[in-house]
Backbone atoms as SQL, in Angstrom:
CREATE TABLE atoms (id INTEGER PRIMARY KEY, chain TEXT, resi INTEGER, resn TEXT, atom TEXT, x REAL, y REAL, z REAL);
INSERT INTO atoms VALUES
  (1, 'A', 1, 'MET', 'N', 0.907, -1.058, -0.438),
  (2, 'A', 1, 'MET', 'CA', -0.012, 0.021, -0.050),
  (3, 'A', 1, 'MET', 'C', 0.943, 1.274, -0.323),
  (4, 'A', 2, 'TYR', 'N', 0.171, 2.174, -0.693),
  (5, 'A', 2, 'TYR', 'CA', 1.374, 3.343, -1.097),
  (6, 'A', 2, 'TYR', 'C', 0.694, 4.874, -0.312),
  (7, 'A', 3, 'ARG', 'N', 1.124, 5.801, 0.112),
  (8, 'A', 3, 'ARG', 'CA', 0.589, 7.216, 0.236),
  (9, 'A', 3, 'ARG', 'C', 1.548, 8.429, -0.499),
  (10, 'A', 4, 'PHE', 'N', 0.759, 9.055, -1.344),
  (11, 'A', 4, 'PHE', 'CA', 1.474, 10.240, -1.973),
  (12, 'A', 4, 'PHE', 'C', 1.082, 11.280, -1.236),
  (13, 'A', 5, 'GLU', 'N', 2.346, 12.326, -1.235),
  (14, 'A', 5, 'GLU', 'CA', 2.224, 13.556, -0.829),
  (15, 'A', 5, 'GLU', 'C', 2.479, 14.610, -1.555),
  (16, 'A', 6, 'PRO', 'N', 1.867, 15.324, -2.228),
  (17, 'A', 6, 'PRO', 'CA', 1.916, 16.403, -2.960),
  (18, 'A', 6, 'PRO', 'C', 3.101, 17.311, -2.483),
  (19, 'A', 7, 'GLY', 'N', 3.732, 18.321, -3.518),
  (20, 'A', 7, 'GLY', 'CA', 4.789, 18.902, -3.030),
  (21, 'A', 7, 'GLY', 'C', 5.301, 19.664, -4.600),
  (22, 'A', 8, 'SER', 'N', 6.556, 20.139, -4.309),
  (23, 'A', 8, 'SER', 'CA', 7.480, 20.425, -5.146),
  (24, 'A', 8, 'SER', 'C', 8.844, 20.066, -5.113),
  (25, 'A', 9, 'TYR', 'N', 9.641, 20.292, -6.110),
  (26, 'A', 9, 'TYR', 'CA', 11.217, 20.253, -6.186),
  (27, 'A', 9, 'TYR', 'C', 11.950, 21.422, -6.697),
  (28, 'A', 10, 'GLN', 'N', 12.834, 21.859, -6.056),
  (29, 'A', 10, 'GLN', 'CA', 13.412, 23.131, -6.613),
  (30, 'A', 10, 'GLN', 'C', 14.674, 23.084, -7.275),
  (31, 'A', 11, 'THR', 'N', 14.305, 23.599, -8.142),
  (32, 'A', 11, 'THR', 'CA', 15.773, 23.440, -9.293),
  (33, 'A', 11, 'THR', 'C', 16.237, 24.921, -9.666),
  (34, 'A', 12, 'PRO', 'N', 17.176, 25.080, -10.180),
  (35, 'A', 12, 'PRO', 'CA', 17.959, 26.520, -10.301),
  (36, 'A', 12, 'PRO', 'C', 16.943, 27.152, -10.929),
  (37, 'A', 13, 'SER', 'N', 16.015, 26.715, -11.920),
  (38, 'A', 13, 'SER', 'CA', 15.357, 27.579, -12.799),
  (39, 'A', 13, 'SER', 'C', 13.776, 27.807, -12.071),
  (40, 'A', 14, 'GLY', 'N', 13.854, 27.043, -11.071),
  (41, 'A', 14, 'GLY', 'CA', 12.235, 27.190, -10.774),
  (42, 'A', 14, 'GLY', 'C', 11.454, 26.125, -9.890),
  (43, 'A', 15, 'PHE', 'N', 10.373, 25.985, -9.677),
  (44, 'A', 15, 'PHE', 'CA', 9.929, 24.524, -8.747),
  (45, 'A', 15, 'PHE', 'C', 9.032, 23.559, -9.815),
  (46, 'A', 16, 'LEU', 'N', 9.424, 22.257, -9.779),
  (47, 'A', 16, 'LEU', 'CA', 8.683, 21.004, -10.311),
  (48, 'A', 16, 'LEU', 'C', 7.533, 20.624, -9.528),
  (49, 'A', 17, 'PRO', 'N', 6.549, 20.600, -10.565),
  (50, 'A', 17, 'PRO', 'CA', 4.975, 19.687, -9.153),
  (51, 'A', 17, 'PRO', 'C', 5.786, 18.286, -8.942),
  (52, 'A', 18, 'ALA', 'N', 5.525, 18.088, -7.681),
  (53, 'A', 18, 'ALA', 'CA', 6.581, 16.502, -7.319),
  (54, 'A', 18, 'ALA', 'C', 5.237, 16.298, -6.218),
  (55, 'A', 19, 'LEU', 'N', 5.533, 14.711, -6.451),
  (56, 'A', 19, 'LEU', 'CA', 4.695, 13.792, -5.760),
  (57, 'A', 19, 'LEU', 'C', 5.765, 13.002, -4.804),
  (58, 'A', 20, 'ALA', 'N', 5.696, 12.939, -3.314),
  (59, 'A', 20, 'ALA', 'CA', 6.670, 11.731, -2.636),
  (60, 'A', 20, 'ALA', 'C', 5.399, 10.420, -2.403),
  (61, 'A', 21, 'CYS', 'N', 6.208, 9.345, -2.744),
  (62, 'A', 21, 'CYS', 'CA', 5.409, 8.049, -2.612),
  (63, 'A', 21, 'CYS', 'C', 6.039, 7.971, -1.296),
  (64, 'A', 22, 'PHE', 'N', 5.375, 7.337, -0.409),
  (65, 'A', 22, 'PHE', 'CA', 5.535, 6.704, 1.049),
  (66, 'A', 22, 'PHE', 'C', 5.029, 5.152, 0.794),
  (67, 'A', 23, 'LYS', 'N', 5.617, 4.329, 1.239),
  (68, 'A', 23, 'LYS', 'CA', 5.295, 3.003, 1.160),
  (69, 'A', 23, 'LYS', 'C', 5.191, 2.456, 2.252),
  (70, 'A', 24, 'ILE', 'N', 3.905, 1.989, 2.714),
  (71, 'A', 24, 'ILE', 'CA', 3.155, 1.615, 4.220),
  (72, 'A', 24, 'ILE', 'C', 3.453, 0.218, 4.244),
  (73, 'A', 25, 'GLY', 'N', 4.141, 0.225, 5.525),
  (74, 'A', 25, 'GLY', 'CA', 4.724, -1.377, 5.900),
  (75, 'A', 25, 'GLY', 'C', 3.763, -1.676, 6.987),
  (76, 'A', 26, 'LYS', 'N', 4.623, -2.612, 7.669),
  (77, 'A', 26, 'LYS', 'CA', 4.017, -3.553, 9.179),
  (78, 'A', 26, 'LYS', 'C', 3.764, -2.193, 9.985),
  (79, 'A', 27, 'ASN', 'N', 2.559, -2.265, 10.520),
  (80, 'A', 27, 'ASN', 'CA', 2.600, -1.406, 11.704),
  (81, 'A', 27, 'ASN', 'C', 1.908, -0.291, 11.199),
  (82, 'A', 28, 'LYS', 'N', 1.452, -0.018, 9.983),
  (83, 'A', 28, 'LYS', 'CA', 1.234, 1.153, 9.303),
  (84, 'A', 28, 'LYS', 'C', 2.546, 2.223, 9.088),
  (85, 'A', 29, 'VAL', 'N', 4.109, 1.541, 9.456),
  (86, 'A', 29, 'VAL', 'CA', 4.942, 2.456, 9.315),
  (87, 'A', 29, 'VAL', 'C', 5.592, 2.923, 7.949),
  (88, 'A', 30, 'GLU', 'N', 5.507, 4.093, 7.650),
  (89, 'A', 30, 'GLU', 'CA', 5.574, 4.892, 6.409),
  (90, 'A', 30, 'GLU', 'C', 7.370, 4.978, 6.258),
  (91, 'A', 31, 'SER', 'N', 7.601, 4.890, 5.124),
  (92, 'A', 31, 'SER', 'CA', 8.942, 5.344, 4.473),
  (93, 'A', 31, 'SER', 'C', 9.247, 5.787, 3.465),
  (94, 'A', 32, 'LEU', 'N', 9.815, 6.703, 2.617),
  (95, 'A', 32, 'LEU', 'CA', 9.683, 7.191, 1.431),
  (96, 'A', 32, 'LEU', 'C', 10.264, 6.375, 0.271),
  (97, 'A', 33, 'ASP', 'N', 9.567, 6.129, -0.752),
  (98, 'A', 33, 'ASP', 'CA', 10.132, 4.857, -1.412),
  (99, 'A', 33, 'ASP', 'C', 10.769, 5.537, -2.819),
  (100, 'A', 34, 'TYR', 'N', 9.745, 6.531, -3.138),
  (101, 'A', 34, 'TYR', 'CA', 10.168, 7.585, -4.476),
  (102, 'A', 34, 'TYR', 'C', 9.506, 8.724, -4.567),
  (103, 'A', 35, 'ILE', 'N', 10.246, 9.814, -5.725),
  (104, 'A', 35, 'ILE', 'CA', 10.135, 10.915, -5.710),
  (105, 'A', 35, 'ILE', 'C', 9.181, 10.899, -7.237),
  (106, 'A', 36, 'LEU', 'N', 8.273, 11.420, -7.547),
  (107, 'A', 36, 'LEU', 'CA', 7.536, 12.017, -8.627),
  (108, 'A', 36, 'LEU', 'C', 7.689, 13.279, -8.961),
  (109, 'A', 37, 'THR', 'N', 8.433, 13.636, -10.662),
  (110, 'A', 37, 'THR', 'CA', 8.237, 15.057, -10.853),
  (111, 'A', 37, 'THR', 'C', 7.629, 15.200, -12.212),
  (112, 'A', 38, 'ASN', 'N', 7.324, 16.323, -12.166),
  (113, 'A', 38, 'ASN', 'CA', 7.104, 16.553, -13.831),
  (114, 'A', 38, 'ASN', 'C', 7.962, 17.429, -14.298),
  (115, 'A', 39, 'THR', 'N', 8.913, 17.007, -15.167),
  (116, 'A', 39, 'THR', 'CA', 10.045, 18.138, -15.311),
  (117, 'A', 39, 'THR', 'C', 9.569, 18.827, -17.207),
  (118, 'A', 40, 'GLU', 'N', 8.165, 18.621, -16.997),
  (119, 'A', 40, 'GLU', 'CA', 7.520, 19.492, -18.483),
  (120, 'A', 40, 'GLU', 'C', 7.499, 20.900, -18.069),
  (121, 'A', 41, 'ILE', 'N', 7.280, 21.037, -16.381),
  (122, 'A', 41, 'ILE', 'CA', 6.480, 22.267, -15.946),
  (123, 'A', 41, 'ILE', 'C', 7.398, 23.121, -15.014),
  (124, 'A', 42, 'ILE', 'N', 8.291, 23.925, -15.181),
  (125, 'A', 42, 'ILE', 'CA', 8.572, 24.827, -14.510),
  (126, 'A', 42, 'ILE', 'C', 8.114, 25.932, -13.523),
  (127, 'A', 43, 'GLU', 'N', 7.759, 26.097, -12.624),
  (128, 'A', 43, 'GLU', 'CA', 7.057, 27.224, -12.169),
  (129, 'A', 43, 'GLU', 'C', 8.235, 28.683, -11.395),
  (130, 'A', 44, 'PRO', 'N', 7.785, 29.421, -11.615),
  (131, 'A', 44, 'PRO', 'CA', 8.411, 30.239, -10.560),
  (132, 'A', 44, 'PRO', 'C', 8.050, 30.616, -9.153),
  (133, 'A', 45, 'ASN', 'N', 6.970, 30.023, -9.164),
  (134, 'A', 45, 'ASN', 'CA', 6.520, 29.547, -7.794),
  (135, 'A', 45, 'ASN', 'C', 6.152, 28.593, -7.036),
  (136, 'A', 46, 'GLU', 'N', 6.285, 28.351, -5.866),
  (137, 'A', 46, 'GLU', 'CA', 6.271, 27.216, -5.351),
  (138, 'A', 46, 'GLU', 'C', 4.926, 26.565, -4.978),
  (139, 'A', 47, 'GLU', 'N', 3.841, 27.512, -4.573),
  (140, 'A', 47, 'GLU', 'CA', 2.773, 27.041, -4.445),
  (141, 'A', 47, 'GLU', 'C', 1.861, 26.822, -5.777),
  (142, 'A', 48, 'LYS', 'N', 2.401, 27.106, -6.677),
  (143, 'A', 48, 'LYS', 'CA', 1.666, 27.026, -7.750),
  (144, 'A', 48, 'LYS', 'C', 2.029, 25.598, -8.552),
  (145, 'A', 49, 'ALA', 'N', 3.787, 25.169, -8.288),
  (146, 'A', 49, 'ALA', 'CA', 3.789, 23.773, -8.532),
  (147, 'A', 49, 'ALA', 'C', 3.204, 23.186, -7.561),
  (148, 'A', 50, 'VAL', 'N', 3.085, 23.137, -6.650),
  (149, 'A', 50, 'VAL', 'CA', 2.527, 22.534, -5.623),
  (150, 'A', 50, 'VAL', 'C', 1.075, 21.810, -5.881),
  (151, 'A', 51, 'GLY', 'N', 0.268, 22.867, -6.267),
  (152, 'A', 51, 'GLY', 'CA', -1.178, 23.211, -6.739),
  (153, 'A', 51, 'GLY', 'C', -1.055, 22.173, -7.864),
  (154, 'A', 52, 'ILE', 'N', -0.263, 22.403, -9.078),
  (155, 'A', 52, 'ILE', 'CA', -0.055, 21.309, -10.124),
  (156, 'A', 52, 'ILE', 'C', -0.105, 19.788, -9.732),
  (157, 'A', 53, 'ALA', 'N', 0.796, 19.767, -8.709),
  (158, 'A', 53, 'ALA', 'CA', 0.887, 18.339, -8.305),
  (159, 'A', 53, 'ALA', 'C', -0.353, 17.889, -7.351),
  (160, 'A', 54, 'GLU', 'N', -1.410, 18.382, -6.710),
  (161, 'A', 54, 'GLU', 'CA', -2.200, 18.319, -6.074),
  (162, 'A', 54, 'GLU', 'C', -3.498, 17.994, -7.022),
  (163, 'A', 55, 'LYS', 'N', -3.674, 18.872, -8.043),
  (164, 'A', 55, 'LYS', 'CA', -4.273, 18.481, -8.824),
  (165, 'A', 55, 'LYS', 'C', -4.369, 17.211, -10.000),
  (166, 'A', 56, 'SER', 'N', -3.385, 16.481, -10.305),
  (167, 'A', 56, 'SER', 'CA', -2.725, 15.629, -11.220),
  (168, 'A', 56, 'SER', 'C', -3.114, 14.197, -10.306),
  (169, 'A', 57, 'LEU', 'N', -2.880, 14.364, -8.973),
  (170, 'A', 57, 'LEU', 'CA', -3.122, 13.347, -7.704),
  (171, 'A', 57, 'LEU', 'C', -4.181, 13.290, -7.241),
  (172, 'A', 58, 'SER', 'N', -5.020, 14.171, -7.415),
  (173, 'A', 58, 'SER', 'CA', -6.825, 13.904, -7.279),
  (174, 'A', 58, 'SER', 'C', -7.217, 13.682, -8.334),
  (175, 'A', 59, 'LYS', 'N', -7.097, 14.096, -9.640),
  (176, 'A', 59, 'LYS', 'CA', -7.559, 13.600, -11.332),
  (177, 'A', 59, 'LYS', 'C', -7.139, 12.081, -11.045),
  (178, 'A', 60, 'ALA', 'N', -5.908, 11.621, -10.673),
  (179, 'A', 60, 'ALA', 'CA', -5.233, 10.024, -10.995),
  (180, 'A', 60, 'ALA', 'C', -6.409, 9.237, -10.138),
  (181, 'A', 61, 'PHE', 'N', -6.485, 9.566, -8.930),
  (182, 'A', 61, 'PHE', 'CA', -7.705, 8.790, -8.025),
  (183, 'A', 61, 'PHE', 'C', -9.053, 8.998, -8.149),
  (184, 'A', 62, 'LYS', 'N', -9.375, 10.010, -9.192),
  (185, 'A', 62, 'LYS', 'CA', -10.800, 9.919, -9.611),
  (186, 'A', 62, 'LYS', 'C', -10.945, 9.128, -10.569),
  (187, 'A', 63, 'ASN', 'N', -9.772, 9.114, -11.212),
  (188, 'A', 63, 'ASN', 'CA', -9.551, 8.054, -12.660),
  (189, 'A', 63, 'ASN', 'C', -9.262, 6.789, -12.255),
  (190, 'A', 64, 'SER', 'N', -9.167, 6.151, -11.156),
  (191, 'A', 64, 'SER', 'CA', -9.048, 5.202, -10.522),
  (192, 'A', 64, 'SER', 'C', -9.906, 4.138, -10.058),
  (193, 'A', 65, 'GLY', 'N', -11.152, 5.302, -9.686),
  (194, 'A', 65, 'GLY', 'CA', -12.522, 4.327, -9.114),
  (195, 'A', 65, 'GLY', 'C', -12.532, 4.325, -8.016),
  (196, 'A', 66, 'LYS', 'N', -13.644, 3.719, -6.803),
  (197, 'A', 66, 'LYS', 'CA', -13.584, 3.541, -5.706),
  (198, 'A', 66, 'LYS', 'C', -12.397, 2.979, -5.081),
  (199, 'A', 67, 'LYS', 'N', -11.872, 1.931, -5.881),
  (200, 'A', 67, 'LYS', 'CA', -11.109, 1.208, -5.566),
  (201, 'A', 67, 'LYS', 'C', -9.644, 1.368, -5.487),
  (202, 'A', 68, 'GLY', 'N', -9.263, 2.346, -6.178),
  (203, 'A', 68, 'GLY', 'CA', -7.677, 3.251, -6.263),
  (204, 'A', 68, 'GLY', 'C', -6.920, 2.186, -6.917),
  (205, 'A', 69, 'ASN', 'N', -7.112, 1.415, -7.753),
  (206, 'A', 69, 'ASN', 'CA', -6.345, 1.198, -8.897),
  (207, 'A', 69, 'ASN', 'C', -5.422, 1.887, -9.185),
  (208, 'A', 70, 'GLU', 'N', -4.030, 0.980, -8.625),
  (209, 'A', 70, 'GLU', 'CA', -2.732, 1.389, -8.918),
  (210, 'A', 70, 'GLU', 'C', -2.492, 1.546, -10.360),
  (211, 'A', 71, 'GLN', 'N', -2.751, 0.649, -11.066),
  (212, 'A', 71, 'GLN', 'CA', -2.058, 1.203, -12.685),
  (213, 'A', 71, 'GLN', 'C', -2.415, 2.118, -13.247),
  (214, 'A', 72, 'ILE', 'N', -4.009, 2.091, -12.893),
  (215, 'A', 72, 'ILE', 'CA', -4.881, 3.493, -13.751),
  (216, 'A', 72, 'ILE', 'C', -4.091, 4.596, -12.816),
  (217, 'A', 73, 'ILE', 'N', -3.674, 4.627, -11.606),
  (218, 'A', 73, 'ILE', 'CA', -3.017, 6.008, -11.137),
  (219, 'A', 73, 'ILE', 'C', -1.955, 6.234, -11.444),
  (220, 'A', 74, 'ALA', 'N', -1.057, 5.087, -11.833),
  (221, 'A', 74, 'ALA', 'CA', 0.383, 5.496, -12.329),
  (222, 'A', 74, 'ALA', 'C', -0.078, 5.805, -13.976),
  (223, 'A', 75, 'ASN', 'N', -0.652, 5.339, -14.658),
  (224, 'A', 75, 'ASN', 'CA', -0.836, 5.915, -15.701),
  (225, 'A', 75, 'ASN', 'C', -1.566, 7.071, -16.033),
  (226, 'A', 76, 'SER', 'N', -2.271, 7.590, -15.238),
  (227, 'A', 76, 'SER', 'CA', -2.914, 8.748, -15.228),
  (228, 'A', 76, 'SER', 'C', -1.808, 9.860, -14.911),
  (229, 'A', 77, 'LEU', 'N', -0.560, 9.788, -13.625),
  (230, 'A', 77, 'LEU', 'CA', 0.063, 10.383, -13.500),
  (231, 'A', 77, 'LEU', 'C', 1.620, 10.586, -14.743),
  (232, 'A', 78, 'LYS', 'N', 1.770, 8.972, -15.102),
  (233, 'A', 78, 'LYS', 'CA', 2.361, 8.820, -16.223),
  (234, 'A', 78, 'LYS', 'C', 1.647, 9.923, -17.459),
  (235, 'A', 79, 'ALA', 'N', 0.944, 9.853, -17.879),
  (236, 'A', 79, 'ALA', 'CA', -0.020, 11.385, -19.094),
  (237, 'A', 79, 'ALA', 'C', 0.269, 12.349, -18.307),
  (238, 'A', 80, 'ASP', 'N', 0.259, 12.635, -17.235),
  (239, 'A', 80, 'ASP', 'CA', 0.616, 14.322, -17.088),
  (240, 'A', 80, 'ASP', 'C', 1.524, 14.361, -16.664),
  (241, 'A', 81, 'GLY', 'N', 2.754, 13.702, -16.903),
  (242, 'A', 81, 'GLY', 'CA', 4.193, 14.024, -17.123),
  (243, 'A', 81, 'GLY', 'C', 5.079, 13.434, -16.074),
  (244, 'A', 82, 'PHE', 'N', 4.591, 13.272, -15.212),
  (245, 'A', 82, 'PHE', 'CA', 5.140, 12.378, -14.175),
  (246, 'A', 82, 'PHE', 'C', 6.540, 11.429, -14.517),
  (247, 'A', 83, 'LYS', 'N', 7.042, 11.735, -13.643),
  (248, 'A', 83, 'LYS', 'CA', 8.350, 10.454, -13.898),
  (249, 'A', 83, 'LYS', 'C', 9.047, 10.498, -12.627),
  (250, 'A', 84, 'ILE', 'N', 9.787, 9.294, -12.314),
  (251, 'A', 84, 'ILE', 'CA', 10.166, 9.062, -10.951),
  (252, 'A', 84, 'ILE', 'C', 11.610, 9.496, -11.282),
  (253, 'A', 85, 'MET', 'N', 11.921, 10.199, -10.366),
  (254, 'A', 85, 'MET', 'CA', 13.125, 11.293, -10.350),
  (255, 'A', 85, 'MET', 'C', 14.326, 10.628, -9.890),
  (256, 'A', 86, 'GLU', 'N', 15.592, 10.146, -10.224),
  (257, 'A', 86, 'GLU', 'CA', 16.719, 9.703, -10.004),
  (258, 'A', 86, 'GLU', 'C', 17.456, 10.242, -9.365),
  (259, 'A', 87, 'ASN', 'N', 18.209, 9.832, -8.071),
  (260, 'A', 87, 'ASN', 'CA', 18.903, 10.779, -6.945),
  (261, 'A', 87, 'ASN', 'C', 18.404, 11.615, -6.505),
  (262, 'A', 88, 'PRO', 'N', 17.235, 12.110, -6.046),
  (263, 'A', 88, 'PRO', 'CA', 16.802, 13.139, -5.481),
  (264, 'A', 88, 'PRO', 'C', 17.693, 13.551, -4.504),
  (265, 'A', 89, 'LYS', 'N', 17.732, 14.839, -4.197),
  (266, 'A', 89, 'LYS', 'CA', 18.675, 15.789, -3.700),
  (267, 'A', 89, 'LYS', 'C', 17.521, 16.359, -2.607),
  (268, 'A', 90, 'PHE', 'N', 17.879, 16.407, -0.785),
  (269, 'A', 90, 'PHE', 'CA', 16.970, 16.576, -0.161),
  (270, 'A', 90, 'PHE', 'C', 17.727, 17.784, 0.735),
  (271, 'A', 91, 'ALA', 'N', 16.834, 18.942, 1.130),
  (272, 'A', 91, 'ALA', 'CA', 17.517, 20.118, 1.872),
  (273, 'A', 91, 'ALA', 'C', 17.749, 19.772, 3.165),
  (274, 'A', 92, 'LYS', 'N', 18.658, 20.218, 3.809),
  (275, 'A', 92, 'LYS', 'CA', 18.791, 19.674, 5.390),
  (276, 'A', 92, 'LYS', 'C', 18.114, 20.477, 5.981);
């Protein structure tokens, strides 16, 4: 089972819409599994980038129906331009 958290990923050019994907394990312990970013969109405003990520995530879950089909969610996010980010760097 997974949980997504919308956010942004800062680049020198601006902010990318981003989704952190947390894997939910035993005893509901969450661990960061991967980050999805949309590299097709660079926003100068962080809040706008987060809003785009929220909108795409909401649409993906709406498309997936009541059961939350993971493949439909993945396909919807991919269609919106989200890709797994290789070697993300995190602020300290």
